[in-house]
N, CA and C atoms as a LAMMPS dump frame, in Angstrom:
ITEM: TIMESTEP
0
ITEM: NUMBER OF ATOMS
504
ITEM: BOX BOUNDS ff ff ff
-5.0000000000000000e+02 5.0000000000000000e+02
-5.0000000000000000e+02 5.0000000000000000e+02
-5.0000000000000000e+02 5.0000000000000000e+02
ITEM: ATOMS id mol type element x y z
1 1 1 N -276.104 412.53 148.114
2 1 2 C -275.366 411.283 148.096
3 1 3 C -275.345 410.72 149.51
4 2 1 N -275.391 409.429 149.571
5 2 2 C -275.239 408.731 150.844
6 2 3 C -274.222 407.631 150.626
7 3 1 N -273.233 407.561 151.493
8 3 2 C -272.281 406.462 151.426
9 3 3 C -272.008 405.969 152.833
10 4 1 N -271.88 404.634 152.948
11 4 2 C -271.829 403.969 154.248
12 4 3 C -270.507 403.265 154.487
13 5 1 N -270.194 403.105 155.754
14 5 2 C -268.993 402.384 156.155
15 5 3 C -269.158 400.883 155.901
16 6 1 N -268.038 400.217 155.73
17 6 2 C -267.971 398.774 155.51
18 6 3 C -268.772 398.048 156.583
19 7 1 N -269.69 397.208 156.114
20 7 2 C -270.555 396.418 156.988
21 7 3 C -271.336 397.28 157.989
22 8 1 N -271.579 398.543 157.598
23 8 2 C -272.329 399.516 158.419
24 8 3 C -271.726 399.684 159.811
25 9 1 N -270.43 399.539 159.89
26 9 2 C -269.735 399.706 161.175
27 9 3 C -269.546 401.192 161.463
28 10 1 N -269.449 401.532 162.723
29 10 2 C -269.369 402.935 163.154
30 10 3 C -267.936 403.463 163.084
31 11 1 N -267.331 403.376 161.907
32 11 2 C -265.965 403.881 161.73
33 11 3 C -265.898 405.399 161.867
34 12 1 N -267.027 406.07 161.729
35 12 2 C -267.071 407.532 161.854
36 12 3 C -267.579 407.943 163.231
37 13 1 N -267.397 407.081 164.201
38 13 2 C -267.855 407.345 165.557
39 13 3 C -266.9 408.193 166.376
40 14 1 N -265.745 408.478 165.833
41 14 2 C -264.751 409.297 166.544
42 14 3 C -264.523 410.597 165.786
43 15 1 N -264.226 411.638 166.542
44 15 2 C -263.964 412.937 165.914
45 15 3 C -262.817 412.861 164.911
46 16 1 N -261.821 412.045 165.193
47 16 2 C -260.663 411.919 164.294
48 16 3 C -261.114 411.491 162.893
49 17 1 N -261.917 410.443 162.813
50 17 2 C -262.333 409.969 161.492
51 17 3 C -263.369 410.9 160.868
52 18 1 N -264.189 411.541 161.675
53 18 2 C -265.125 412.532 161.115
54 18 3 C -264.338 413.702 160.517
55 19 1 N -263.245 414.052 161.171
56 19 2 C -262.395 415.133 160.654
57 19 3 C -261.751 414.717 159.33
58 20 1 N -261.442 413.443 159.165
59 20 2 C -260.934 412.958 157.87
60 20 3 C -261.966 413.22 156.765
61 21 1 N -263.242 412.991 157.076
62 21 2 C -264.303 413.242 156.093
63 21 3 C -264.37 414.732 155.771
64 22 1 N -264.326 415.562 156.79
65 22 2 C -264.358 417.013 156.59
66 22 3 C -263.229 417.445 155.662
67 23 1 N -262.014 417.014 155.963
68 23 2 C -260.867 417.382 155.137
69 23 3 C -261.036 416.889 153.703
70 24 1 N -261.504 415.658 153.551
71 24 2 C -261.665 415.075 152.216
72 24 3 C -262.732 415.816 151.409
73 25 1 N -263.845 416.166 152.032
74 25 2 C -264.894 416.905 151.321
75 25 3 C -264.383 418.279 150.916
76 26 1 N -263.71 418.967 151.829
77 26 2 C -263.197 420.3 151.515
78 26 3 C -262.177 420.263 150.374
79 27 1 N -261.322 419.255 150.351
80 27 2 C -260.356 419.12 149.247
81 27 3 C -261.05 418.739 147.942
82 28 1 N -261.995 417.82 148.011
83 28 2 C -262.733 417.404 146.809
84 28 3 C -263.533 418.567 146.238
85 29 1 N -264.045 419.416 147.109
86 29 2 C -264.809 420.588 146.678
87 29 3 C -263.944 421.498 145.81
88 30 1 N -262.703 421.692 146.2
89 30 2 C -261.772 422.508 145.414
90 30 3 C -261.396 421.812 144.114
91 31 1 N -261.105 420.543 144.203
92 31 2 C -260.642 419.784 143.033
93 31 3 C -261.727 419.611 141.979
94 32 1 N -262.963 419.357 142.407
95 32 2 C -264.042 419 141.477
96 32 3 C -265.083 420.105 141.277
97 33 1 N -264.895 421.249 141.905
98 33 2 C -265.77 422.415 141.717
99 33 3 C -267.253 422.094 141.939
100 34 1 N -267.598 421.825 143.178
101 34 2 C -269.012 421.653 143.523
102 34 3 C -269.336 422.48 144.753
103 35 1 N -270.6 422.786 144.922
104 35 2 C -271.077 423.513 146.086
105 35 3 C -271.66 422.501 147.068
106 36 1 N -271.426 422.727 148.345
107 36 2 C -272.027 421.89 149.391
108 36 3 C -273.22 422.652 149.948
109 37 1 N -274.385 421.998 149.899
110 37 2 C -275.603 422.634 150.39
111 37 3 C -276.043 422.075 151.738
112 38 1 N -275.747 420.83 152.001
113 38 2 C -276.107 420.229 153.291
114 38 3 C -275.287 418.959 153.48
115 39 1 N -275.059 418.608 154.732
116 39 2 C -274.346 417.373 155.042
117 39 3 C -274.626 416.962 156.474
118 40 1 N -274.384 415.699 156.736
119 40 2 C -274.336 415.187 158.093
120 40 3 C -273.38 414.001 158.075
121 41 1 N -272.531 413.945 159.074
122 41 2 C -271.622 412.81 159.244
123 41 3 C -272.131 412.028 160.444
124 42 1 N -272.629 410.844 160.163
125 42 2 C -273.161 409.959 161.188
126 42 3 C -272.087 408.92 161.542
127 43 1 N -272.264 408.142 162.596
128 43 2 C -271.234 407.168 162.969
129 43 3 C -270.9 406.14 161.886
130 44 1 N -271.885 405.76 161.048
131 44 2 C -271.618 404.724 160.042
132 44 3 C -271.978 405.125 158.621
133 45 1 N -272.363 406.381 158.401
134 45 2 C -272.627 406.836 157.034
135 45 3 C -272.556 408.353 156.942
136 46 1 N -272.549 408.833 155.703
137 46 2 C -272.483 410.266 155.416
138 46 3 C -273.585 410.604 154.416
139 47 1 N -274.265 411.714 154.649
140 47 2 C -275.176 412.292 153.666
141 47 3 C -274.546 413.595 153.205
142 48 1 N -274.497 413.796 151.914
143 48 2 C -273.871 414.981 151.34
144 48 3 C -274.736 415.467 150.182
145 49 1 N -275.232 416.683 150.289
146 49 2 C -276.046 417.29 149.239
147 49 3 C -275.177 418.328 148.541
148 50 1 N -274.878 418.072 147.28
149 50 2 C -273.971 418.952 146.538
150 50 3 C -274.63 419.442 145.25
151 51 1 N -274.035 420.491 144.705
152 51 2 C -274.441 421.047 143.415
153 51 3 C -273.175 421.244 142.594
154 52 1 N -272.968 420.443 141.55
155 52 2 C -271.778 420.628 140.703
156 52 3 C -271.781 422.011 140.054
157 53 1 N -270.65 422.697 140.11
158 53 2 C -270.535 424.047 139.559
159 53 3 C -270.19 424.019 138.073
160 54 1 N -269.783 422.879 137.566
161 54 2 C -269.42 422.75 136.16
162 54 3 C -270.489 421.939 135.432
163 55 1 N -270.639 422.215 134.143
164 55 2 C -271.612 421.458 133.353
165 55 3 C -271.231 419.99 133.229
166 56 1 N -269.938 419.738 133.087
167 56 2 C -269.445 418.364 132.98
168 56 3 C -268.796 418.006 134.31
169 57 1 N -269.302 416.962 134.926
170 57 2 C -268.784 416.534 136.227
171 57 3 C -268.975 415.026 136.35
172 58 1 N -268.318 414.457 137.365
173 58 2 C -268.425 413.025 137.618
174 58 3 C -268.667 412.791 139.104
175 59 1 N -269.862 412.318 139.428
176 59 2 C -270.167 411.995 140.826
177 59 3 C -269.213 410.907 141.318
178 60 1 N -268.902 409.933 140.465
179 60 2 C -268.003 408.855 140.895
180 60 3 C -266.607 409.393 141.192
181 61 1 N -266.133 410.385 140.439
182 61 2 C -264.821 410.979 140.718
183 61 3 C -264.843 411.755 142.029
184 62 1 N -265.946 412.44 142.294
185 62 2 C -266.084 413.176 143.557
186 62 3 C -266.071 412.189 144.73
187 63 1 N -266.876 411.14 144.623
188 63 2 C -266.923 410.129 145.686
189 63 3 C -265.574 409.457 145.888
190 64 1 N -264.902 409.148 144.793
191 64 2 C -263.597 408.503 144.89
192 64 3 C -262.61 409.391 145.637
193 65 1 N -262.606 410.675 145.331
194 65 2 C -261.713 411.611 146.028
195 65 3 C -261.968 411.606 147.527
196 66 1 N -263.226 411.632 147.896
197 66 2 C -263.575 411.689 149.316
198 66 3 C -263.265 410.357 149.997
199 67 1 N -263.777 409.277 149.432
200 67 2 C -263.676 407.976 150.083
201 67 3 C -262.237 407.458 150.162
202 68 1 N -261.467 407.623 149.098
203 68 2 C -260.076 407.136 149.129
204 68 3 C -259.256 407.866 150.177
205 69 1 N -259.429 409.174 150.252
206 69 2 C -258.676 409.976 151.219
207 69 3 C -258.968 409.524 152.651
208 70 1 N -260.245 409.36 152.969
209 70 2 C -260.641 408.942 154.323
210 70 3 C -260.098 407.549 154.621
211 71 1 N -260.262 406.627 153.682
212 71 2 C -259.782 405.249 153.876
213 71 3 C -258.292 405.211 154.152
214 72 1 N -257.535 405.891 153.338
215 72 2 C -256.079 405.872 153.489
216 72 3 C -255.642 406.431 154.836
217 73 1 N -256.233 407.545 155.235
218 73 2 C -255.874 408.144 156.524
219 73 3 C -256.237 407.219 157.68
220 74 1 N -257.403 406.61 157.616
221 74 2 C -257.843 405.729 158.699
222 74 3 C -256.948 404.505 158.81
223 75 1 N -256.644 403.875 157.692
224 75 2 C -255.792 402.679 157.713
225 75 3 C -254.385 403.046 158.186
226 76 1 N -253.852 404.152 157.706
227 76 2 C -252.515 404.594 158.134
228 76 3 C -252.49 404.837 159.639
229 77 1 N -253.522 405.507 160.168
230 77 2 C -253.569 405.789 161.598
231 77 3 C -253.645 404.479 162.396
232 78 1 N -254.498 403.575 161.967
233 78 2 C -254.642 402.303 162.688
234 78 3 C -253.351 401.488 162.651
235 79 1 N -252.692 401.437 161.518
236 79 2 C -251.428 400.688 161.433
237 79 3 C -250.408 401.227 162.421
238 80 1 N -250.366 402.537 162.591
239 80 2 C -249.378 403.161 163.477
240 80 3 C -249.795 403.147 164.943
241 81 1 N -251.093 403.226 165.218
242 81 2 C -251.55 403.444 166.591
243 81 3 C -252.41 402.34 167.196
244 82 1 N -253.037 401.525 166.365
245 82 2 C -253.929 400.48 166.873
246 82 3 C -254.06 399.366 165.841
247 83 1 N -252.98 398.626 165.599
248 83 2 C -253.025 397.579 164.571
249 83 3 C -254.154 396.566 164.771
250 84 1 N -254.518 396.286 166.007
251 84 2 C -255.614 395.348 166.252
252 84 3 C -256.941 395.889 165.729
253 85 1 N -257.077 397.2 165.668
254 85 2 C -258.299 397.826 165.169
255 85 3 C -258.554 397.562 163.694
256 86 1 N -257.522 397.165 162.979
257 86 2 C -257.675 396.857 161.556
258 86 3 C -258.551 395.632 161.32
259 87 1 N -258.705 394.787 162.337
260 87 2 C -259.538 393.588 162.182
261 87 3 C -260.967 393.929 161.763
262 88 1 N -261.479 395.07 162.217
263 88 2 C -262.845 395.479 161.855
264 88 3 C -262.98 395.786 160.371
265 89 1 N -261.861 396.084 159.725
266 89 2 C -261.867 396.426 158.306
267 89 3 C -261.389 395.271 157.431
268 90 1 N -261.06 394.15 158.048
269 90 2 C -260.497 393.02 157.3
270 90 3 C -261.504 392.46 156.305
271 91 1 N -261.018 392.215 155.089
272 91 2 C -261.882 391.704 154.025
273 91 3 C -261.578 390.259 153.667
274 92 1 N -260.444 389.747 154.075
275 92 2 C -259.973 388.411 153.696
276 92 3 C -259.726 388.297 152.189
277 93 1 N -259.472 389.42 151.537
278 93 2 C -259.135 389.456 150.118
279 93 3 C -257.676 389.847 149.976
280 94 1 N -256.93 389.096 149.203
281 94 2 C -255.486 389.334 149.071
282 94 3 C -255.166 390.726 148.533
283 95 1 N -255.828 391.157 147.488
284 95 2 C -255.527 392.449 146.879
285 95 3 C -256.135 393.636 147.589
286 96 1 N -257.022 393.386 148.523
287 96 2 C -257.726 394.447 149.235
288 96 3 C -257.951 393.986 150.674
289 97 1 N -256.889 394.062 151.49
290 97 2 C -256.986 393.49 152.836
291 97 3 C -257.909 394.249 153.795
292 98 1 N -258.052 395.568 153.563
293 98 2 C -258.871 396.382 154.467
294 98 3 C -259.865 397.21 153.666
295 99 1 N -261.004 397.459 154.271
296 99 2 C -262.031 398.242 153.603
297 99 3 C -262.711 399.147 154.615
298 100 1 N -262.755 400.437 154.319
299 100 2 C -263.404 401.413 155.188
300 100 3 C -264.86 401.64 154.775
301 101 1 N -265.102 401.708 153.46
302 101 2 C -266.426 402.011 152.916
303 101 3 C -267.071 400.778 152.293
304 102 1 N -268.383 400.768 152.248
305 102 2 C -269.121 399.745 151.504
306 102 3 C -268.727 399.845 150.03
307 103 1 N -268.76 398.746 149.338
308 103 2 C -268.518 398.757 147.898
309 103 3 C -269.595 399.562 147.196
310 104 1 N -269.231 400.07 146.039
311 104 2 C -270.197 400.787 145.21
312 104 3 C -270.162 402.274 145.418
313 105 1 N -270.961 402.941 144.643
314 105 2 C -270.985 404.395 144.648
315 105 3 C -271.901 405.013 145.677
316 106 1 N -272.473 404.201 146.521
317 106 2 C -273.402 404.745 147.495
318 106 3 C -274.752 404.966 146.836
319 107 1 N -275.479 405.903 147.352
320 107 2 C -276.816 406.203 146.842
321 107 3 C -276.855 407.675 146.49
322 108 1 N -277.296 407.984 145.29
323 108 2 C -277.457 409.385 144.935
324 108 3 C -278.736 409.566 144.133
325 109 1 N -279.226 410.765 144.145
326 109 2 C -280.419 411.089 143.366
327 109 3 C -280.34 412.551 142.963
328 110 1 N -281.045 412.889 141.913
329 110 2 C -281.135 414.271 141.459
330 110 3 C -282.356 414.919 142.088
331 111 1 N -282.168 416.104 142.619
332 111 2 C -283.245 416.883 143.211
333 111 3 C -283.733 417.845 142.122
334 112 1 N -285.016 417.82 141.847
335 112 2 C -285.531 418.56 140.689
336 112 3 C -286.364 419.801 141.013
337 113 1 N -286.699 420.017 142.291
338 113 2 C -287.479 421.217 142.607
339 113 3 C -287.206 421.663 144.043
340 114 1 N -287.635 422.872 144.361
341 114 2 C -287.348 423.476 145.665
342 114 3 C -287.975 422.683 146.813
343 115 1 N -289.171 422.154 146.612
344 115 2 C -289.827 421.37 147.665
345 115 3 C -289.003 420.124 147.997
346 116 1 N -288.559 419.412 146.976
347 116 2 C -287.742 418.211 147.195
348 116 3 C -286.416 418.574 147.854
349 117 1 N -285.864 419.715 147.499
350 117 2 C -284.605 420.174 148.106
351 117 3 C -284.799 420.434 149.598
352 118 1 N -285.849 421.142 149.951
353 118 2 C -286.125 421.412 151.375
354 118 3 C -286.358 420.113 152.151
355 119 1 N -287.099 419.187 151.544
356 119 2 C -287.359 417.899 152.203
357 119 3 C -286.061 417.117 152.409
358 120 1 N -285.199 417.106 151.403
359 120 2 C -283.932 416.38 151.518
360 120 3 C -283.047 417.006 152.588
361 121 1 N -283.002 418.318 152.627
362 121 2 C -282.199 418.988 153.66
363 121 3 C -282.732 418.658 155.05
364 122 1 N -284.053 418.655 155.208
365 122 2 C -284.647 418.292 156.495
366 122 3 C -284.307 416.865 156.884
367 123 1 N -284.396 415.967 155.919
368 123 2 C -284.066 414.56 156.17
369 123 3 C -282.608 414.427 156.622
370 124 1 N -281.709 415.087 155.914
371 124 2 C -280.281 415.027 156.256
372 124 3 C -280.064 415.553 157.669
373 125 1 N -280.596 416.727 157.951
374 125 2 C -280.358 417.351 159.252
375 125 3 C -281.019 416.614 160.411
376 126 1 N -282.115 415.919 160.148
377 126 2 C -282.819 415.205 161.22
378 126 3 C -282.188 413.855 161.581
379 127 1 N -281.231 413.387 160.808
380 127 2 C -280.612 412.08 161.077
381 127 3 C -280.125 411.921 162.52
382 128 1 N -279.339 412.853 163.06
383 128 2 C -278.851 412.669 164.439
384 128 3 C -279.974 412.692 165.482
385 129 1 N -281.035 413.437 165.216
386 129 2 C -282.167 413.506 166.142
387 129 3 C -282.901 412.165 166.156
388 130 1 N -283.17 411.634 164.971
389 130 2 C -283.867 410.352 164.87
390 130 3 C -283.083 409.228 165.525
391 131 1 N -281.769 409.319 165.494
392 131 2 C -280.912 408.288 166.088
393 131 3 C -280.636 408.52 167.565
394 132 1 N -281.107 409.636 168.113
395 132 2 C -280.886 409.921 169.525
396 132 3 C -279.496 410.459 169.834
397 133 1 N -278.8 410.948 168.833
398 133 2 C -277.46 411.505 169.026
399 133 3 C -277.507 412.978 169.421
400 134 1 N -278.641 413.616 169.172
401 134 2 C -278.808 415.031 169.508
402 134 3 C -280.293 415.281 169.755
403 135 1 N -280.567 416.261 170.596
404 135 2 C -281.96 416.603 170.874
405 135 3 C -282.562 417.407 169.72
406 136 1 N -281.742 418.306 169.17
407 136 2 C -282.147 419.117 168.022
408 136 3 C -281.088 418.963 166.937
409 137 1 N -281.478 419.122 165.696
410 137 2 C -280.526 418.987 164.589
411 137 3 C -279.331 419.925 164.767
412 138 1 N -279.588 421.12 165.276
413 138 2 C -278.524 422.12 165.457
414 138 3 C -277.51 421.722 166.528
415 139 1 N -277.847 420.74 167.347
416 139 2 C -276.944 420.306 168.415
417 139 3 C -275.845 419.375 167.921
418 140 1 N -276.016 418.781 166.738
419 140 2 C -275.025 417.833 166.207
420 140 3 C -273.955 418.628 165.473
421 141 1 N -272.702 418.629 165.984
422 141 2 C -271.661 419.475 165.384
423 141 3 C -271.187 419.017 164.002
424 142 1 N -271.514 417.806 163.595
425 142 2 C -271.039 417.248 162.329
426 142 3 C -272.129 417.322 161.266
427 143 1 N -272.754 418.477 161.186
428 143 2 C -273.889 418.688 160.296
429 143 3 C -273.921 420.15 159.868
430 144 1 N -274.611 420.408 158.777
431 144 2 C -274.788 421.792 158.312
432 144 3 C -276.016 422.452 158.944
433 145 1 N -276.705 421.761 159.847
434 145 2 C -277.914 422.316 160.461
435 145 3 C -277.638 423.633 161.185
436 146 1 N -276.514 423.739 161.867
437 146 2 C -276.173 424.982 162.571
438 146 3 C -276.008 426.139 161.595
439 147 1 N -275.357 425.851 160.471
440 147 2 C -275.176 426.889 159.454
441 147 3 C -276.531 427.428 158.999
442 148 1 N -277.437 426.493 158.674
443 148 2 C -278.738 426.892 158.158
444 148 3 C -279.598 427.552 159.233
445 149 1 N -279.33 427.277 160.505
446 149 2 C -280.069 427.917 161.601
447 149 3 C -279.469 429.278 161.954
448 150 1 N -278.357 429.631 161.297
449 150 2 C -277.715 430.918 161.55
450 150 3 C -276.924 430.968 162.838
451 151 1 N -276.562 429.81 163.377
452 151 2 C -275.863 429.77 164.653
453 151 3 C -274.353 429.903 164.515
454 152 1 N -273.755 429.109 163.658
455 152 2 C -272.307 429.153 163.449
456 152 3 C -271.956 428.348 162.214
457 153 1 N -270.752 428.566 161.731
458 153 2 C -270.286 427.83 160.559
459 153 3 C -269.733 426.492 161.009
460 154 1 N -270.149 425.442 160.347
461 154 2 C -269.676 424.1 160.674
462 154 3 C -268.35 423.802 160.007
463 155 1 N -267.875 422.581 160.148
464 155 2 C -266.556 422.225 159.631
465 155 3 C -266.47 422.164 158.103
466 156 1 N -267.598 422.029 157.426
467 156 2 C -267.621 422.061 155.96
468 156 3 C -268.418 423.305 155.565
469 157 1 N -267.766 424.273 154.919
470 157 2 C -268.487 425.492 154.54
471 157 3 C -269.656 425.197 153.599
472 158 1 N -270.767 425.869 153.854
473 158 2 C -271.983 425.708 153.061
474 158 3 C -272.056 426.847 152.046
475 159 1 N -272.467 426.517 150.849
476 159 2 C -272.629 427.498 149.78
477 159 3 C -274.105 427.924 149.748
478 160 1 N -274.482 428.724 150.74
479 160 2 C -275.892 429.102 150.915
480 160 3 C -276.437 429.884 149.723
481 161 1 N -275.637 430.79 149.194
482 161 2 C -276.143 431.654 148.127
483 161 3 C -276.606 430.847 146.908
484 162 1 N -275.79 429.897 146.482
485 162 2 C -276.183 429.112 145.309
486 162 3 C -277.41 428.246 145.633
487 163 1 N -277.499 427.776 146.845
488 163 2 C -278.653 426.953 147.251
489 163 3 C -279.918 427.798 147.281
490 164 1 N -279.852 428.955 147.927
491 164 2 C -281.029 429.815 148.017
492 164 3 C -281.474 430.285 146.631
493 165 1 N -280.52 430.579 145.76
494 165 2 C -280.858 430.985 144.392
495 165 3 C -281.553 429.863 143.634
496 166 1 N -281.181 428.629 143.907
497 166 2 C -281.798 427.5 143.204
498 166 3 C -283.231 427.265 143.666
499 167 1 N -283.558 427.711 144.87
500 167 2 C -284.897 427.51 145.41
501 167 3 C -285.904 428.517 144.851
502 168 1 N -285.401 429.534 144.203
503 168 2 C -286.308 430.583 143.691
504 168 3 C -286.821 430.243 142.313
C-alpha cells in the first residue's frame, strides 16, 4: 500500500509525525490482524507491505485505522503548539477544515509470487536512497531495511517468519 500526504506536502518530515505513523501501524496491526513485511516512512508518503492474517479482511478498514489516528494526533498537536501550521492542511471545506492525507484509499496491489515480493521490498527500501535521504537503505531509520539486513529492529516490528515462508 502507498498513501500520500495532502497535496504531497512533507507532513511526515519530522520525527514526531513519523512516530504517529509508527504508533498507528502498530495499533492497527493488533486490531486488524495483519503481518508487516516491509515499510518506509518518507516525508510525504508511506509504503507499507502487509499480509492479512485472517481470511476475511478489509484494506480500507486497515488504512482508515492508520490514517485517522495520524491525522487526529497531528491536528491536535498543531492546534495546541503551532496553530499557524494548520494553514498547510486547510481545505476550505466547512465540514472538513483540515486534511493530513490525500483523499482516497491510496494505492495497493496484490503480490502474487516471490519474485514480485522481493522486487517490491527492494523498491520500498530504496525510496530514501533514490531521494537522497540516505546513502544506503539501511541508513534510513524509518524503514524495515535495517531489520532485513540483520542490523537492528526498527520502530515497526517485521513479521519475517511469515514473509520468508511465503517466499518458499
